[in-house]
N, C-alpha and C positions, 0 to 999 in steps of 0.2 A: 313129419309122416302125414300123409293125406287119408280121409276116409277108407278109400279104397286100400291102399295098405295096410291101413290096421285091420280091415277086414280080412285081407289074405293071411296076417300075422295070427289074428285069433283063430280064424278058421284050422289054419296048418298045426297051430297049438292043440287044437281037440282031434287033430289027425285025420281032419275030414276032407273030402275031395270036393271039387266044385259041382258033381255031381249028385253026390249025398247031400250037401249043404241045400241045393237047388231043389230036391225031391221032398225036404221038411218042409220048406217055404212056398212047395207047390209052384215054383216056377221054373224056365229052362235053366241048362249049365250056363246057355251063353249069356244071359241075364248077369248071372252071378259075375262071368268074365268081364262082362260091359262094368258094372259096379266096380271089382276092383281095378280095373285099368283105367278107371275115372272116366268112362266115356258115358256113363248116366248114373243115377241115383235111385236107390229103392224108394217107394212111395212112403210117406211120411207115416202111415199106418204100419209099417213094417218095422220104424226103427226101434221103437218099445219089443216088439217080438223078438227082433235081433240083439238088441241091449239084455233083454232076460237071457236068453239063450246062452249068451256068452260071460254073463254075470259081470255086465259092466253097466256103467250110466250111460244114457243116450249121449252125453256132453262128450263122455270118454269113448264112446263109440265112432262120435263125429270129429274127435281130437277137436274139441272146441275147448280150450282153456283160457277163462275170461281175462287173468291177470297177466299171462303170456300175450294175450292181443292186446292188453291195454299198454302193454310195453312197448309192443311193436309200435302201437298208433303214435305213441309218446314218441320214439326214437323217428318216424317219418316225419313229425309234425317239426322235430328238432332240424331236421336236414332239409325240410322246405325253409324253416326261417331262416338257417344258415345261407342258403341259396339267395335268397330275397336281400339279406344283409350285406353279402359281397357283391350284389348288383346283377346276380343272376337270375333275373324274374323268370325269363323265357326258358330257363331250365327248370327253375322251381314248378312253374305251370305244367310244364311237359313231363316232369318225373310225377307231378300228384296225379294228373290226368291218367298216367298208366297205371296207377295204382288204384283208382277209386272203383274199379270192379269190386273189390274185398270190402269195402266201404260203404256201398251206396245207402246204409239206413244210419249212416254215424252222422248226428248233427254236429259234431266237432269236425269231422274231416269235410265235410260239405260246406260248412262254414267257411274253412281255411280253404279251401277251391275257390268260394265266391271271391275272398279277399283277396287272393292271389291273381284271379283271371282280371279281377279290376284293377289291379296294380298293372299286370303285363298290358291292360288295354292302354295303360296311359305311356307306353315307351313306343306305340304303335301310331299307324296313321291310316287314313281312307278307309276303305271299306273294312280291312281287318280290324281297325278299331271299334268300328260299328258292331263287327259282327262280335268281339269280345265284351264290349258293353252289355249287348244284347244277352250274351251266354252269362255274365255275371250277375244281371238282373235276374234271369231265370233261374239261376242257382240260388239267388237271394230267396224266392220263392219256395225252392224246396228247403231250405234250411227252414225256414217260417213253417212250411207243412209239415216237416219232421217234428219240429221241436214242438209245436202244439201251443206256443205260448209259455211254455213252461220257464224257459231261463233267459237271461240277458242275451242269447244269441238272438234270439226273435229281435229286439230292440237294435241291436247293431246289425242285423243283416237287414231290416227295413233301412237303418242308414245309408247302408251301401246300396240298396238300391236306388236310393234317393239320388245318390250321387251319380249314378249311371243314367237315371231317368234325365237329369240336369244335362248331363255331358251329352246327350242323345237330344236335347231341346225339347222334352217333353216335360216343360216346367209344369205344367197344369197338374198332372199326373205325381209330380216329385212334391209339389206342396200339399197335395190332398193326403199323400203318405205322410209325410213330413208331421203333420196334423195330428196323426194317431199315436205319435211317439211321446213318451213320458216328458212332463214339462222339467225344465232343469232344476225347479225348486224340489221335485221329488226323486233326482237321482242319488244314487249310491254316496256318491263323494259328498254332496251338500248334507243329506241324512245323517253320514257319520259324522260329519263335522257338528252338526247341529246337537247331537246328543252324548259327544264323548265327553270328557272332563280333562283338566290339568292339561298335561304336557301333550298328551294322546289329542286333546281337544285342537291344540295348535298345529301339531302335525297334519291334522285332517284337512285343516282349514287351508294350509299350506297346501297340498295336493290338491284341494277345489280349485284355489286361485291359482295354480300351475296350469291346469285345465282350461281356463278363464282366459291366460296370458295366451297360450298357444291360438287359442281359437281368435284373440284379437291380432294376433301376428300373423296367423293363415288369411284373415281379409284385408289385412294391411296389404300383404302379399299379391293379394288377387285384385287391389284397388290401382296398383302402381301402372 
């Protein structure tokens, strides 16, 4: 159920017509009709008024359930990763792009789109590849802006943008951005390895070394 359907349900529960509700709010009946049919939304200042009148919270009025939204986001992310793992990167990109209207301000979903766009660029050539690389770089900027440097996603977005800039031949920009990233010495894996003890310390060191081995393997492939 969306806001319009919910408003209609609440109105009918009070045995109100659109005209009577409109009169209470000093708006036209056509305005109420547009709200209920999803053609427009009330001014934000009217939301508390409506919520108080129907004795519900603003979140309930708007049908905004945080836990449900998080579950929906998790399910979509799992679907996208499954498509990528199955080699259907183009489908993953199209599915996520079509859903982003709902997740415009989500750092996590914008970060996922940045990564998927870069992966899709790797499967294309020519002008389309350039377009996708530029889109991924712009998406990385959006992640950085939304995140405000608060989580590791900023660093991950910067890394993806560095890769995009490199592939676009903009090495000077890529190097300058890379210089702003944390050093290897202060990364999570290294710090956890240094402060842990016993068997946990061994596992942390093993994890850190795996990352270094993957880096060495990646560099070796590029040099062949």
